[in-house]
Phi, psi and omega in degrees: 000104191203185177243128173275122184263093178275167180296334181261011176129168183282147174225141180295140181191212190099130186307312179296324178291320176299314178303313184301315182294317180289325175297322177294320178297332178273004175101004178284149172264109195246134169247129182260127172254117179195192178213145177230163173279167176274070187214169183303320179295322178294317180296317180292321179299315179296322179293322178298316178301318180299322180296332176276002179083020183269138176288118183255015186293341181262005178280123184264147176255124181251107185292338187261005181220149180279158170299140186299151178213153181220128172283129183237131171237143185241131181276185186295336178272002180086009182270129185271155165235155193230144169237103190270125181287141181273168174054051180263165181303322183291356172279354187237037179286120185257155172287136180224158175301326179296322177295315180300319178295316182296324182294343179285352188223039176238163182255343180196160178227137181246140177208167180228184179270322184297323181297349181259017185291337180253149181299323184294305181294323179299316180297320179295314180297315181296323180293320178296321179294323178296320177296314181299318180295321179296335178267359181073026182275149172299137180233105187268116174261119174253104185296138180218077187278110181232111180293141006261029192265035173202161171214177185298323181295318179299319179299309182298315182294324180291315179295323180295334180274353186261164169244340177228135181237132172238131177213167178257164178296334176293336183262351190299310183296320177300317179296314181299314181299315180298329184265009176075025180247150181267124177301136179251172180289328181260115180304328181296325177294320179295319180294319177299318181298319177297316182298316182291318183303322184248011178052049182276150176287326184202143170235132178242125179248117175271144186230033179060228182294348179276357176096221186211157177237124177245127182233121173243187179293336186238349185222151169231116181250118178254097185265120177295160176291159178259118181301137181201163174263116188273124168269307164204165185256011181299125176083358182297316179295325178295318180292324175303312183295323179298313179296323178299310183295314180297322177296318178297317180293333177274002178061033173289160176291152178297327178297315179294317180300314181298317181294311181297319180296318179290324176296319179297314180297320179297321179295319179299326180294344184276347179236163183285131178084184189271341189235149172290176179305135185298129177300153177279000000 
């Protein structure tokens, strides 16, 4: 939960926050677990989530750390690169009784790799995942590999805690190597190997303009890309994951889920930043 600092000004973002907003737009009832500083950016970020209808009761305020920020630059193809500021409020997410209570009444939990860069937040996320696993809940891992904030052990432990994995084609070889698998010529074989290695219910591989590949124990869905005019690709993967999770919880077919998720991501590419204009 942070601010992306573009050359033309700051925009609200962070993969989990983007996911939360798009999941709410798809009809999900979303609770956001994060932390902000006691500063104007933190107050505004929390208010933006509320406008999207998101429950902010688990957002913690850290007086000793600033709200997270990331420097973003976008190349000619609309693809972003990031400079993530260290020692942010979201590095200090603590376990609370309110979190424990909330976990008793959810249908799925979403998490990423970047949010685990600090020991405090990592311990809280892992504890929440253990509770979710004990209840048999879907646990969606959306890989977000940002150097230097990951290593092979973090990747393996995160995938092992998940039941559903989403990653991009840019991240596939790094994931395979970390998990002791050999990259193959056919991405579908690599995705199958990841699913089997960790006994996952589903693996989703996004491929930019080429669409997405969804692999379960019984199906392989090869969804073509949706033609669009790209302004930038910031948040496209997060919106894809949001549509994926809401579709899974709604028991939609994998074919429908893949199509809707790619359509959602294509639409996000048409405007600047990860989110549409904030609802009133």
